[in-house]
N, C-alpha and C positions, 0 to 999 in steps of 0.2 A: 538527505536522510542520514548519511554518515556524520555530517557535521553536527546534526542535532543529537545523535545517539552518543557520540564520544564525550567523555567527561572533561570538556575544556570550555573556556570562556567563549569559544567560537559559537556555542549554542545561542548566545544572546543575539547573534546576527543571522543564523541559519534557521531558527525556529520561527516559522510563519512570518517571514520578512515582508510579504506582499499582502498583508491584511490578515484575515482569519482563514488562511489556506495553508495546510501543511503538506509535506512531501507525500504523505499517505494518500491524499486525494488525487494528486498527480499520478502516483503509482497505479492506483485502482482504475482511474479513468483511461489513462494511456494504455494500460494492459488490455482493457476491454476494447478500446479503439482498434488496437492492432488485431485482436481476435475477430472483431466484426468486419474490418476491412479486408482481412485475408480470407476468412472462412465463409463469409456470406456469398461471395461468388463461387467458391468451391462447392458450397451446398447445392447451388443451382446446376453446376456442371457435373459433379461427381456423386451427389446424393448425400443424405444425412449419415449413412454408415461410414463413409470416408471421413467426414468431418468429426464424427464421434470417435473414431479410432485415433485420429491425430490429436484431438484435444485431450482425450483420456490418457494417451501416452504421455503428453506433456504434463498433465496433472500427476501421473504416477512418478514421473521424473522429479517434479517439485516435491512430491511426498517423500521420496527417498532422501532428498537433501534435508527436508524438515526433520526426518527421523535421525539423520546423522547429527544435525545441530542439537537436537534434544539430548541425544546420547552424550555428546560433548558436555552439555550444560549439566546433566545429571551425574556425571562422573568427575571429570577434571574440574569443571566450573564449580560444582558443589564442594569438592575437596578444597579447592583454593579459597572459596568463600568461608569454609569452616576454619581453615588455618589462619587466614589473615583477619577475619572478622570485619572486613570492609562492609559497611551498611549498604552502600550502593550496589554491591554484588549480591549480598545475602538477601536483600529485599526482592530480588528478581525471582528467588526460588523459595519463597515463604511456604507455599503449600507443599512443595516437594519435601522440605525438611519435616513437615508435619506428618505427611502420609506418602512416603516414597513409593510404596507398591502401587497405590492408587494412581499416583502421578505418572508412573511408567505406563500403566495400562491406559488411563484416560488420555495421556499425551499422545500415544500412538493412535488413538481413535479420534484425534483432533478436538477433544473436549477440553482437556487442561491445556491452557495457553498462557505460559508465563509472559511477563512483559518482554518486549523485543521479539518474542516468538509467536506473536498473534496475527501477523499480517500474512504469513505464508499459508496457514490453514484457511483463512478467508479466500485467498487466491486459489487454492486447490479446489475448494467447494464451488466457487464461481466458475472456474474452468470446467469442472465436471458437469455443471448444469447448463453451460453455454450451448451445446448442441441442441438441447431441447428448446431453449429460448429462440435460437436462430431458426429452427424448424417451425415453431409456432408463428414466428414473425413472418416467415415466408408464406404460410398458409392462411393466416388470419390477420396479418398486418401488425404494424408496430403500435397502433393506437390501443389495442386490447392489452398488449404486453405492458405498455406504459401505464395504463390504468391500474393493472394489478401491482406493478412495482410501486406506484405512488400510494396505493392502499397499504402496502407493506410498510412504507416509510411512515405514513400517518399512524399506523398501529404501533410502530416503534416509538414515536413521540409520545404516545399515550401510555408508555410503560409496558408494551407488549412482551418485551424480552423477559422482564421480571415475572410477569404473569405466567408465561410458558414455563419458566424455570420452576416456579412454585407448583405448577400442575404436574410436571414430570416428576419432581421430587415426591409429590404426594401419592403417585400411583406406581412408583418404581423404587428400586434400591439405590438410585443415583443420589449421592450426597455431596456432590461437588458444590462448594460455595459459588455464588454468582460471580464474584470477582476473579475466580480461578478460570472462568470460561473465556477470558480475554477481554480486552478493553473495547474492541470494536463490536458494535451492535450490527450483526449481519442483516437484520430486518431493515435497517436504515441504509446501510452501505450498498445493498443490492441495487438501490435506485441509481447510484452513481455508476455501477457496473453496467446496468441495462442501458443507461444513457450513453455510455461509451460504446457499447455494442451497436446501438442504433445509429449514432453519429458515424461510426466506422463503416457500417453497412451502406449508409447513404453516400459516404465519401467514395466508396468503391464503385458506386453506380454513377458518380459524378452529379449527384442530386443535391449537394450542399451549395446553397446560394451564398452570395456575398452580402453581408449586412449593409444596410444603408448607413450613410454618415451619421444620421441621428442615433441609430442603434449603437454604433461604435462609440459615439460621443457619450451616450448615457452609460455604456459599459465602462468606459474610461473614468467617468465621474464616480461610479460605484467603487471602482478599484482605488482611486485616489482617496475617497472618503474612508474606505476600509483601512488603508495604510495609515492615514492620519489618526484614525480611531485606535488602531492597534498599538501604535507607538506614541500616542499622546502628543502628536506634533502640534505645537502651538497651544498645548493644553486642551486640545479637542478630545472630548470623550462623551459618551452617552451612557448613563446608568440605567440599565434595564431592570435591575432588581431580580434577575433570574438568569441562570446559565442556559436555560432552554433555547434561547435564540441563537447562541453561538457555540453550543456544545459540540465538541469534536467527535466524541464517540458515538453520539446518536445523530450526527449531521444536522445540527440545528438549522432552521429556515434561513437566517441571515448568513450563515456559513455557506449554504448552498448557493445563495444569491451571489455572494462574493466569488465563489469558485466559477459560476457560470459567466459572470462578467469578466473575470480574469482569463478564462478560456477563450472568450471572444477576442479580447485585446491581444493575447499572445498569438492566436491563430492568424489574425488578419493584420496585425501591426508589428509584431516582433519576429515571427518565423520567416516572413519574406526577407527581412534583412539578414537573419542568420544563414539562410540558404545562400545568399550572395557572398557572405564572408566565409562560410564553411565552418563545420563543427565536427571535424574528424575525431577529436578526442572524445567528445560526448557520444559519437556514433560507436566508437570502439568500446566504451563502457556499456552502451546500450545493447550491443550484440552479445555481450557476455553478462547480461544483467543478473541472471540467477547465480552464476559463480561469483560475481562481484559482491552481490548481496550477502552470500554465505560467508565469504572471507571477511567482509566488514563486520558481520555479527560476531564472528570469532574474535576479531581484534577489539571489538567493544568490550567483550568479556575480559580479555587480557588487560585492557586499559583500566577497567574498573578495579582490577586486582592490584595494579601498580600505581595508579594516580588517585589521589583523594578526590572525592566527588562533592566537596564542600567549598570549592573556590580557594582552597589554601595551597594548591599546587603551584609550583613556580612556572614562569613563562617558558623556561627552557624545557621543562618536562612536557608541558602541553604542546609546544612546538614539535618536540620529538614524536609525540603520539600522533599528531596530525600528519607529519611528513611520512612516517613509517606506514601509517594506515593507507594514505592515498597512494603511496608508492606501491604498496602491496596490491591494492585494488587495480592499479594500472598494469602491474606485472601479470596478474591473473587474467585480466582482460586480453592482454597481448598474447599470452601463451594460449589461451582458449581460442582466440581468433586464428592464431597460427596453426593450431591443430586442425581446426575445421577447414581452413584453406588447403591443408596438405592432404585431405581426404580425396582420393581420385574420383573424378566425376565420370559417370557412364557416357560413353561415346554416343553420338547421334545415330550412328549406324547400328 
């Protein structure tokens, strides 16, 4: 995600390298998987109130980070954008420059979501709704939840977000343009979150089976075809005539298929090898994911102010941006992990 957001030529290699799957799909699914695997057993043992308190506390913490990042963008970021005139930076805050007061209010309400600032609001909303989803799944089963989630996704593919936006604007004083509400269509992306919750809950119960060799082979084939299609390997390409099938923001059908196949291959063919090799560096970043995400977003803003976003920057400038950004992310992760480890744990007695 950091490699994709930074204004360097590294984006050519980090932006959807494994077909039509971005870092956002991985972020949403893995976040939901962790929630499902951790809190589904907690729901059975301690009740929904305990789970709700824990997840709402997490959502509130993420919300405070989001507000801090917006405050930085609307003050320092906006000032630098106005002084430097960098298009890559100014375009992130188009609506803010048009209506700053509305942007402050609607941004704090998770409505206005500038580019780069649209994934945390989605994460906050999904976290806040997860206790209800886990409770309903425990009482009514995952089939009913999956049916509702699938229905929401189908509604999104039919233009449901635009229809709801028009309806709200017609009966209220809300005048936010549709593109100011963020790129991600929550009606579509909730399907991926619900899938992550379900897989995580089943994993916690030990109910996830091992796919057959045929299923794994088919999944690997889908991944290889997607990679070849994405990168035009050997000239391979399919012209669909529409963005519907592969649209990122509405989670097009073929994009979902690509992600599902990739998830199967990674879970059953890649992760076992990584566990044997060890991945302490990634674990360190993962344990401080919120803090690492926040600092990477700040550094993306700084980079857009210093480095041209049109491919004219020098290799030395881009190398400096990459080295400083990833060094800062690792430092933040190390410091955050150290602070958590230094907190005294209550004794067993």
